[in-house]
C-alpha positions in Angstrom: -21.5 -62.5 -80.0 -22.7 -65.0 -82.7 -25.6 -62.7 -83.5 -23.4 -59.6 -84.0 -21.0 -61.5 -86.3 -23.9 -62.9 -88.3 -25.4 -59.4 -88.6 -22.1 -57.8 -89.7 -21.5 -60.5 -92.4 -25.1 -60.2 -93.6 -25.0 -56.4 -93.8 -21.7 -56.4 -95.6 -22.9 -59.0 -98.1 -26.1 -57.0 -98.8 -24.1 -53.7 -99.2 -21.8 -55.4 -101.7 -24.7 -56.9 -103.6 -26.4 -53.5 -103.8 -23.3 -51.9 -105.2 -22.8 -54.6 -107.7 -26.4 -54.4 -108.9 -26.1 -50.6 -109.2 -22.9 -50.8 -111.2 -24.2 -53.6 -113.5 -27.4 -51.7 -114.1 -25.5 -48.6 -115.0 -23.1 -50.4 -117.3 -25.9 -52.3 -119.1 -28.1 -49.3 -119.6 -25.5 -46.6 -120.2 -22.6 -48.5 -121.7 -19.0 -48.5 -120.7 -17.6 -45.0 -121.3 -16.2 -42.1 -119.4 -19.6 -40.6 -118.6 -20.7 -43.8 -117.0 -17.5 -44.0 -114.9 -18.1 -40.4 -113.9 -21.7 -41.2 -112.9 -20.5 -44.3 -110.9 -17.9 -42.1 -109.1 -20.5 -39.5 -108.3 -22.8 -42.1 -106.8 -19.9 -43.5 -104.6 -19.0 -40.0 -103.4 -22.6 -38.9 -102.6 -22.7 -39.0 -98.8 -26.5 -39.2 -98.5 -26.7 -42.1 -101.0 -23.8 -44.0 -99.3 -25.4 -43.5 -95.8 -28.8 -44.7 -97.2 -27.1 -47.8 -98.7 -25.3 -48.5 -95.4 -28.6 -48.1 -93.4 -30.6 -50.3 -95.8 -27.9 -53.0 -95.8 -27.8 -52.9 -91.9 -31.5 -53.4 -91.8 -31.3 -56.3 -94.3 -28.5 -57.8 -92.3 -30.5 -57.4 -89.1 -33.5 -59.1 -90.6 -31.4 -61.9 -92.0 -29.6 -62.4 -88.7 -32.9 -62.6 -86.8 -34.3 -65.2 -89.1 -31.1 -67.3 -89.1 -30.8 -67.1 -85.3 -34.4 -68.1 -84.8 -34.1 -71.0 -87.2 -30.9 -72.1 -85.5 -32.5 -72.0 -82.1 -35.6 -73.9 -83.3 -33.4 -76.6 -84.9 -31.4 -76.8 -81.7 -34.5 -77.2 -79.5 -35.7 -80.2 -81.6 -32.4 -82.1 -81.1 
């Protein structure tokens, strides 16, 4: 149960981070106007792109959860 909760939190955090970086990159390079907002909206409604972002964030979350769980178990064995 601990592993699944850690994986879910890690995956959601990486998904939010990817979306924030994408939005910041677009705003810095394109400026803040109607065209940029339209582009952001088209990215958010693109099903393939959203599924890719969810899959990548799930993999990142899985890797982070594996590392954190193994470190926790290693620390616990030493005590």
